C-alpha positions as CSV (number, residue, x, y, z in Angstrom):
1,M,51.2,-56.0,-65.6
2,F,48.6,-55.8,-62.7
3,A,50.3,-58.1,-60.3
4,L,53.9,-55.9,-61.0
5,L,52.2,-52.6,-60.0
6,I,50.8,-53.9,-56.9
7,L,53.9,-55.0,-56.1
8,A,55.6,-51.8,-56.7
9,I,53.0,-50.0,-54.3
10,T,54.4,-51.5,-51.1
11,S,57.0,-53.8,-49.3
12,I,55.6,-55.1,-46.0
13,S,56.0,-58.0,-43.4
14,I,53.1,-59.8,-43.0
15,P,52.0,-60.2,-39.3
16,I,51.8,-63.4,-38.1
17,D,48.2,-62.9,-37.1
18,S,47.0,-61.5,-40.0
19,W,44.4,-63.0,-42.4
20,Q,46.7,-62.4,-45.1
21,N,48.9,-65.4,-44.0
22,E,46.1,-67.7,-45.0
23,M,46.0,-65.9,-48.3
24,V,49.9,-66.8,-49.4
25,D,49.2,-70.5,-48.4
26,E,46.1,-70.6,-50.5
27,L,47.9,-68.9,-53.6
28,R,50.7,-71.3,-53.2
29,V,47.9,-74.4,-53.2
30,R,46.4,-72.9,-56.3
31,G,49.8,-72.8,-58.2
32,M,51.4,-69.3,-57.3
33,Y,54.4,-69.4,-55.5
34,L,55.2,-66.1,-54.2
35,T,58.0,-67.5,-51.8
36,K,60.1,-70.9,-52.2
37,F,60.3,-70.9,-48.2
38,T,56.9,-71.2,-46.0
39,G,59.0,-72.2,-42.7
40,V,60.1,-68.9,-41.5
41,K,57.4,-66.4,-41.2
42,P,56.5,-63.0,-41.3
43,Y,56.7,-63.4,-44.8
44,Y,58.4,-60.2,-46.5
45,T,56.5,-59.2,-49.6
46,G,59.5,-57.5,-51.0
47,R,60.7,-60.8,-51.8
48,F,57.8,-62.4,-53.2
49,E,58.2,-63.7,-56.9
50,I,54.8,-62.5,-58.8
51,P,54.4,-64.9,-61.9
52,E,54.3,-63.5,-65.3
53,R,51.0,-64.9,-66.5
54,E,47.3,-64.2,-66.6
55,L,45.9,-64.3,-63.2
56,K,42.1,-65.9,-62.7
57,N,39.9,-63.9,-60.8
58,V,40.4,-65.5,-57.4
59,E,43.9,-65.0,-57.8
60,N,43.8,-61.5,-58.5
61,W,41.3,-61.1,-55.4
62,L,43.9,-62.6,-53.0
63,L,46.8,-60.9,-54.4
64,S,45.6,-57.5,-54.1
65,R,44.8,-58.0,-50.3
66,I,48.1,-59.5,-49.5
67,M,50.1,-56.5,-51.8
68,S,47.8,-54.1,-50.5
69,E,49.4,-51.0,-48.5
70,T,50.2,-50.9,-45.0
71,R,47.1,-50.0,-43.0
72,F,47.7,-46.7,-40.5
73,L,45.3,-47.9,-37.7
74,E,44.3,-51.4,-36.6
75,A,41.4,-51.8,-34.0
76,A,40.0,-55.3,-32.7
77,W,37.6,-56.3,-30.2
78,V,37.2,-59.8,-28.5
79,Y,34.8,-61.2,-26.2
80,D,34.9,-64.4,-25.0
81,T,36.1,-65.3,-21.3
82,I,37.5,-61.9,-21.0
83,N,36.6,-58.4,-22.9
84,T,39.6,-56.6,-24.3
85,A,40.0,-54.2,-27.0
86,R,43.2,-53.2,-29.0
87,V,44.2,-50.3,-31.1
88,K,47.8,-50.6,-33.3
89,V,49.2,-47.7,-35.3
90,N,51.8,-48.5,-38.0
91,I,54.5,-45.8,-38.7
92,F,57.1,-46.8,-41.6
93,Y,59.6,-45.9,-43.9
94,E,61.3,-47.8,-46.7
95,D,63.6,-47.6,-49.7
96,E,65.2,-50.1,-52.0
97,Y,67.1,-51.5,-49.1
98,F,66.0,-50.2,-45.9
99,N,62.7,-50.6,-43.9
100,L,61.7,-48.7,-40.6
101,F,58.6,-50.3,-38.8
102,L,57.0,-48.9,-35.4
103,Q,53.7,-50.3,-34.2
104,P,52.4,-48.7,-30.9
105,I,49.6,-50.8,-29.4
106,F,46.9,-49.3,-26.9
107,K,44.9,-52.2,-25.0
108,V,41.9,-52.0,-22.6
109,G,41.1,-55.1,-20.9
110,K,43.0,-57.8,-18.6
111,D,44.2,-60.8,-21.0
112,S,47.4,-62.6,-20.6
113,L,48.9,-61.4,-24.1
114,H,51.3,-58.5,-24.7
115,P,51.1,-56.1,-23.5
116,R,50.8,-57.1,-19.9
117,K,52.1,-54.0,-17.7
118,L,48.7,-52.6,-16.8
119,F,47.7,-48.9,-15.5
120,K,44.8,-48.7,-13.1
121,D,44.4,-52.7,-13.8
122,I,42.9,-52.2,-17.0
123,V,45.0,-50.3,-19.5
124,A,48.1,-51.1,-20.8
125,A,50.5,-50.0,-23.8
126,D,53.7,-50.6,-25.5
127,Y,55.1,-51.4,-29.0
128,E,54.1,-54.5,-30.6
129,R,56.4,-54.4,-33.3
130,A,59.6,-52.0,-33.9
131,Y,62.4,-52.7,-36.1
132,I,64.8,-51.8,-38.8
133,R,65.5,-54.2,-41.6
134,F,68.1,-54.1,-44.2
135,S,68.0,-56.4,-47.4
136,P,70.7,-55.8,-49.7
137,G,70.8,-58.5,-52.3
138,D,70.1,-62.1,-50.9
139,F,70.9,-60.9,-47.4
140,N,68.3,-60.0,-44.8
141,L,68.8,-58.3,-41.5
142,L,66.3,-57.3,-38.9
143,I,67.1,-55.9,-35.8
144,G,64.3,-55.0,-33.2
145,R,61.2,-56.2,-32.0
146,E,59.1,-58.5,-34.0
147,R,57.0,-62.0,-33.8
148,I,58.4,-64.7,-35.6
149,S,57.1,-68.3,-36.5
150,L,58.9,-71.2,-37.7
151,G,57.2,-74.1,-39.2
152,P,55.0,-74.9,-42.3
153,S,51.5,-74.6,-40.1
154,P,49.6,-71.4,-40.8
155,Y,48.3,-71.2,-37.5
156,D,50.1,-72.6,-34.3
157,N,53.8,-74.2,-35.1
158,L,55.3,-76.4,-32.4
159,L,58.8,-74.6,-32.2
160,L,58.0,-71.0,-32.5
161,S,54.4,-69.8,-32.6
162,G,54.8,-66.4,-32.5
163,K,51.9,-66.1,-30.5
164,G,53.3,-65.1,-26.9
165,I,55.3,-62.3,-26.1
166,P,57.1,-60.7,-29.1
167,L,60.9,-61.0,-29.1
168,D,63.5,-58.3,-29.1
169,M,66.3,-59.9,-31.4
170,I,68.8,-59.8,-34.0
171,M,67.8,-62.0,-36.8
172,G,69.8,-62.5,-40.1
173,S,68.9,-64.6,-43.5
174,Y,70.7,-65.5,-46.5
175,E,68.6,-66.9,-49.3
176,S,69.7,-68.5,-52.7
177,H,68.1,-70.5,-55.2
178,F,67.2,-73.6,-53.4
179,F,68.0,-72.7,-49.7
180,K,67.7,-70.3,-46.8
181,L,69.6,-70.1,-43.9
182,T,68.2,-67.9,-40.8
183,M,69.6,-67.2,-37.5
184,L,68.2,-65.3,-34.5
185,F,69.2,-64.4,-31.0
186,S,67.0,-63.1,-28.3
187,R,67.8,-61.9,-24.7
188,L,64.6,-63.3,-22.8
189,E,63.7,-62.3,-19.5
190,D,65.7,-62.3,-16.3
191,I,64.3,-64.4,-13.6
192,Y,65.0,-65.0,-9.7
193,D,65.0,-68.4,-9.1
194,K,66.5,-71.9,-8.1
195,E,69.4,-73.1,-10.1
196,V,67.2,-76.7,-10.4
197,D,63.9,-77.1,-9.4
198,F,62.2,-80.9,-9.0
199,V,59.9,-82.7,-6.8
200,G,61.1,-83.4,-3.6
201,D,63.8,-80.6,-3.8
202,T,63.9,-78.8,-0.4
203,T,66.6,-76.3,-1.5
204,T,65.6,-72.5,-1.2
205,Y,68.5,-70.9,-2.5
206,K,67.6,-68.4,-5.7
207,T,69.9,-66.5,-7.6
208,N,69.2,-63.7,-10.6
209,Q,69.6,-65.4,-13.6
210,F,69.9,-64.1,-17.6
211,R,67.9,-65.8,-19.9
212,Y,68.7,-66.1,-23.7
213,I,67.5,-67.8,-26.8
214,T,69.4,-68.7,-30.3
215,I,67.7,-70.4,-33.2
216,K,69.4,-71.8,-36.4
217,R,67.6,-72.8,-39.2
218,V,67.8,-74.2,-42.7
219,D,65.2,-74.3,-45.5
220,F,65.4,-76.2,-48.6
221,S,63.5,-75.9,-51.6
222,L,63.9,-79.8,-52.5
223,K,62.7,-79.4,-56.3
224,D,65.1,-76.5,-57.2
225,L,67.9,-78.3,-55.3
226,F,67.1,-81.9,-57.7
227,E,67.0,-79.8,-60.5
228,W,70.4,-78.1,-59.8
229,A,71.8,-81.8,-59.0
230,G,70.3,-82.9,-62.5
231,L,67.7,-85.1,-61.0
232,D,64.2,-84.9,-62.4
233,L,62.6,-86.9,-59.6
234,T,59.7,-84.7,-58.8
235,H,57.7,-84.2,-62.1
236,F,54.5,-85.0,-60.4
237,V,55.2,-82.3,-57.7
238,D,54.5,-78.5,-58.2
239,A,56.8,-77.7,-54.8
240,M,58.7,-79.5,-52.0
241,S,60.6,-78.0,-49.1
242,L,62.3,-79.4,-46.0
243,G,63.4,-77.5,-42.8
244,F,65.5,-78.3,-40.0
245,S,65.7,-75.8,-37.2
246,D,68.0,-75.9,-33.8
247,V,66.9,-73.9,-30.7
248,C,68.9,-73.4,-27.4
249,V,67.5,-71.9,-24.3
250,F,70.3,-71.0,-22.1
251,G,71.4,-68.7,-19.2
252,G,72.2,-68.7,-15.6
253,E,73.6,-66.3,-13.0
254,N,76.2,-63.8,-14.6
255,V,75.8,-65.8,-17.7
256,F,76.6,-64.0,-21.1
257,P,76.0,-65.2,-24.4
258,D,78.6,-68.0,-25.6
259,L,80.1,-67.8,-29.0
260,Y,79.2,-71.3,-29.6
261,Y,75.6,-70.8,-29.7
262,L,75.9,-67.6,-32.3
263,N,77.9,-69.9,-34.6
264,P,75.3,-70.7,-37.0
265,L,76.9,-73.9,-38.1
266,T,77.0,-75.6,-34.6
267,L,74.4,-77.9,-33.1
268,G,72.8,-77.8,-29.7
269,Y,72.7,-81.4,-29.2
270,L,76.3,-81.7,-29.7
271,S,76.9,-79.1,-27.4
272,Q,75.2,-80.8,-24.8
273,W,77.4,-84.1,-25.5
274,T,80.6,-82.8,-26.1
275,R,80.5,-80.0,-23.6
276,G,78.3,-81.2,-20.9
277,D,76.2,-78.0,-21.4
278,D,73.6,-76.8,-19.1
279,S,71.2,-75.5,-22.2
280,N,67.6,-76.5,-23.1
281,T,67.8,-77.9,-26.8
282,L,65.1,-78.3,-29.2
283,W,65.2,-79.9,-32.7
284,C,62.4,-79.8,-35.1
285,L,62.4,-81.0,-38.7
286,D,59.4,-80.2,-41.2
287,G,58.3,-80.3,-44.7
288,R,55.6,-79.3,-47.2
289,I,54.7,-80.9,-50.5
290,D,52.4,-79.2,-53.0
291,F,50.1,-80.7,-55.9
292,R,48.4,-78.1,-57.8
293,G,45.0,-77.9,-55.8
294,L,46.3,-79.8,-53.0
295,S,49.0,-79.5,-50.3
296,F,50.3,-81.6,-47.1
297,Y,52.9,-80.3,-44.5
298,A,54.2,-82.1,-41.4
299,Q,56.6,-81.4,-38.2
300,W,58.0,-83.2,-35.6
301,L,59.6,-81.5,-32.6
302,I,62.1,-83.4,-30.8
303,D,62.7,-82.0,-27.1
304,D,64.6,-85.0,-25.7
305,Y,64.9,-88.4,-27.1
306,Q,66.1,-91.7,-25.6
307,Y,68.5,-93.1,-27.8
308,S,68.7,-96.0,-25.2
309,K,66.6,-97.2,-22.3
310,D,66.3,-95.0,-19.4
311,I,67.1,-96.1,-16.0
312,N,64.6,-93.6,-14.8
313,A,62.2,-94.3,-17.3
314,E,62.3,-91.1,-18.8
315,P,59.9,-91.0,-21.9
316,N,60.5,-89.1,-25.2
317,H,59.7,-85.4,-25.2
318,T,58.2,-84.9,-28.7
319,G,55.2,-83.4,-30.6
320,W,53.9,-83.6,-34.4
321,N,52.0,-81.9,-36.5
322,L,49.9,-82.9,-39.9
323,G,48.1,-80.8,-42.2
324,I,46.2,-80.7,-45.2
325,Q,45.0,-77.7,-47.5
326,S,43.0,-78.0,-50.7
327,A,41.6,-75.2,-53.1
328,D,38.2,-75.9,-54.5
329,P,37.4,-79.3,-53.2
330,F,34.5,-81.7,-54.5
331,G,34.6,-78.8,-57.3
332,L,33.3,-76.0,-54.9
333,K,34.9,-73.1,-56.6
334,N,36.3,-70.2,-54.9
335,S,36.9,-72.2,-51.6
336,F,39.9,-73.2,-49.3
337,I,39.8,-75.6,-46.6
338,T,42.7,-76.5,-43.7
339,A,42.5,-79.6,-41.9
340,E,45.3,-80.1,-39.1
341,Y,46.0,-82.4,-36.2
342,S,48.9,-81.4,-33.5
343,R,50.0,-83.5,-30.7
344,V,52.7,-82.7,-27.9
345,S,53.7,-85.2,-25.2
346,R,53.6,-84.5,-21.3
347,W,57.0,-83.2,-20.6
348,T,57.9,-81.5,-23.7
349,Y,59.0,-77.3,-23.1
350,T,59.3,-78.2,-19.4
351,Y,63.0,-78.7,-17.5
352,F,64.4,-79.2,-14.4
353,R,66.3,-75.9,-14.7
354,P,64.0,-72.7,-14.3
355,V,66.2,-70.9,-16.8
356,G,66.0,-73.5,-19.3
357,R,62.0,-73.9,-19.3
358,Y,60.8,-72.9,-22.8
359,N,58.7,-70.2,-22.2
360,Y,59.0,-66.0,-22.4
361,Y,57.5,-64.2,-19.3
362,E,55.3,-67.3,-18.6
363,L,53.5,-67.4,-21.8
364,P,55.0,-70.5,-24.3
365,L,57.4,-69.8,-26.9
366,G,56.2,-72.9,-29.0
367,H,52.6,-74.0,-29.2
368,P,50.1,-71.9,-27.5
369,D,48.6,-74.8,-25.6
370,G,52.1,-75.9,-24.1
371,P,53.0,-79.5,-23.1
372,G,50.0,-82.4,-22.7
373,F,47.9,-82.0,-25.2
374,D,46.0,-82.9,-28.8
375,K,43.9,-81.1,-31.3
376,I,42.0,-81.4,-34.4
377,S,40.9,-78.1,-36.3
378,F,39.4,-77.2,-39.5
379,R,39.2,-73.7,-41.2
380,T,37.0,-72.7,-44.6
381,V,37.0,-69.9,-46.5
382,Y,34.7,-69.2,-49.5
383,H,35.7,-66.0,-51.7
384,L,32.1,-64.5,-52.8
385,N,33.6,-62.0,-54.8
386,R,36.6,-59.3,-54.3
387,N,35.1,-57.8,-51.3
388,W,33.6,-60.7,-49.4
389,D,34.7,-63.7,-47.7
390,I,32.8,-66.2,-45.6
391,I,35.0,-68.1,-42.8
392,S,34.2,-70.9,-40.7
393,R,36.3,-72.8,-37.9
394,F,36.1,-76.0,-35.9
395,S,38.4,-77.3,-33.1
396,Y,38.4,-79.8,-30.4
397,R,41.0,-80.0,-27.8
398,R,42.0,-82.0,-25.1
399,K,44.4,-80.8,-22.6
400,G,46.2,-82.8,-19.6
401,E,47.0,-80.6,-16.4
402,T,51.0,-80.3,-17.0
403,N,51.9,-77.0,-17.9
404,I,55.7,-75.6,-18.6
405,E,56.0,-74.2,-14.9
406,T,54.9,-77.8,-14.0
407,L,57.9,-79.5,-11.6
408,W,60.2,-81.8,-12.9
409,P,59.0,-85.3,-11.6
410,I,62.4,-86.9,-10.6
411,P,65.5,-85.6,-8.8
412,E,68.5,-84.4,-11.2
413,M,72.2,-83.4,-10.6
414,P,72.6,-86.3,-9.7
415,R,69.6,-88.4,-10.4
416,V,68.7,-90.9,-7.6
417,P,68.0,-94.8,-8.6
418,G,64.6,-96.0,-8.0
419,T,62.9,-92.8,-8.8
420,F,60.5,-93.0,-12.1
421,F,59.0,-90.7,-14.6
422,P,55.0,-91.4,-14.5
423,D,53.7,-94.1,-16.9
424,N,51.4,-91.5,-18.7
425,N,53.3,-89.4,-21.0
426,F,50.6,-87.8,-22.5
427,L,47.5,-86.5,-21.0
428,S,47.6,-86.3,-17.1
429,G,45.4,-85.8,-14.3
430,V,41.7,-84.3,-15.1
431,V,41.6,-83.8,-18.8
432,E,39.9,-80.7,-20.1
433,R,37.9,-81.1,-23.3
434,S,36.8,-78.0,-25.4
435,M,34.9,-77.6,-28.8
436,D,35.0,-74.4,-30.6
437,F,32.6,-73.1,-33.3
438,R,33.2,-69.9,-35.3
439,F,31.4,-68.3,-38.1
440,G,32.3,-65.0,-39.7
441,L,32.5,-62.7,-42.7
442,R,35.5,-60.5,-44.1
443,Y,35.1,-57.4,-46.1
444,Y,37.9,-56.0,-48.3
445,R,37.4,-52.4,-50.0
446,L,41.0,-51.8,-50.5
447,P,43.2,-49.8,-49.9
448,Q,41.1,-47.8,-47.7
449,V,39.6,-50.1,-45.4
450,S,38.8,-54.1,-44.3
451,L,36.7,-55.5,-41.8
452,H,36.6,-58.6,-39.9
453,T,33.5,-59.8,-37.7
454,E,33.3,-63.5,-36.3
455,I,30.9,-64.9,-34.0
456,G,30.9,-68.5,-32.1
457,Y,30.4,-70.4,-29.2
458,S,32.7,-73.0,-27.2
459,T,32.0,-75.5,-24.8
460,V,34.3,-76.9,-22.0
461,A,34.3,-80.0,-20.0
462,N,36.4,-80.3,-16.8
463,Y,36.9,-76.4,-17.0
464,Q,40.3,-75.7,-15.3
465,H,40.9,-79.4,-14.9
466,I,38.0,-79.8,-12.1
467,E,36.1,-83.3,-12.6
468,G,32.7,-82.6,-13.6
469,K,32.6,-78.5,-14.4
470,R,31.4,-77.5,-17.6
471,K,31.6,-74.0,-18.8
472,G,30.0,-72.5,-22.3
473,F,30.4,-68.9,-23.7
474,L,29.5,-66.8,-26.3
475,A,32.6,-65.5,-28.5
476,I,32.7,-62.6,-30.7
477,N,35.5,-61.1,-32.3
478,M,35.7,-57.8,-34.6
479,G,38.3,-55.8,-36.3
480,I,39.0,-52.8,-38.8
481,S,41.9,-51.7,-40.6
482,L,41.9,-48.1,-42.0
483,R,44.2,-46.4,-44.3
484,I,44.0,-42.6,-43.7
């Protein structure tokens, strides 16, 4: 009864950067499957399925935080290598099948994140999220600006992380008992650049070029699919899901969207094979398996894959991610941990055509760390009671010098015999090594207020890829959400 009452209060899209996403995952690990399809975020609470059973204390706490009313005002202050403050205002309206959401943002500071058009070199304002949503039955259509993440990781997914500039887009989905189809189309920023750009190219002719991105994704609830097919293969598993995504970044001088890309049943790689297409295509296969109290997830990103030996020694451009989540590990009640490892090869996300590089206003569309890195991270949370959480984080990252704007290492169109990709397909140049420690508290006084405070310390060896340069800095992160 309590859970159904909460559901009736509000239906929201949980922001990509909200701690509520962690709580959806934790409830899943604890056996409460609010959604079958965890590969597409933001989660829309209006489609959550609340179990009709008596809830444990910690489940009640988490559910009340997830389903709480939308805050009118959110403010945050971050101090580390930069000093930035943000204020967001949430304006919304909803009825049974329609939702309108506006989130203006005001920023003071000079970080690289949205918004970035500064007034007096320090102040910026824009819309962080602004959309209308239609959700009749099993269909969902979103038009406007939103941050989207694709993949099972609760933090940084490889294909679309949602951590860069928010996309202005049209996004539609259809959700059945055991599968979900999703399609997204967005226009990226226009560029003035060369048609191709690689090491040794001496051409200087540039043109104004349009850029676009299309994403097609299908998610399966495998346990439901097996049961629908009359198979009982997963009696020892609580839930199991599988997702496949196909992304195309394309464009050029006076190029407009091709109907081929807007067909939800066509694949980008097939387009390249059959049409000699110039789009940059990425595929990603991901999955998750849930046992009671323990979950595993994985994803494999394919930017380019060599099906036979390449005469120019081009390597595979891939990335992968593995994660494990556990509730109440080692008998420690009311606790939750996540451990994750990510690795992306050197030339992933890059491209010899500037129009096809996998970025948006110079920030990665995929993993925020771009190409040529690996990272291991641990996150823990301990729920003291309904109002207080203790949180901690640790990460260690190695990052090579390659970034998405790094020039393609060999000539293209046509390739030149005797030119080769570098032997090292992982970390390149002077490798930057960083460690980050964080400790913090969260306080919830729902529905009026929630507070977040975190303090940490980071150390970086070979800072900014300068051999022997070291840097250490204090980090402080504070946030407040208010319902007025």
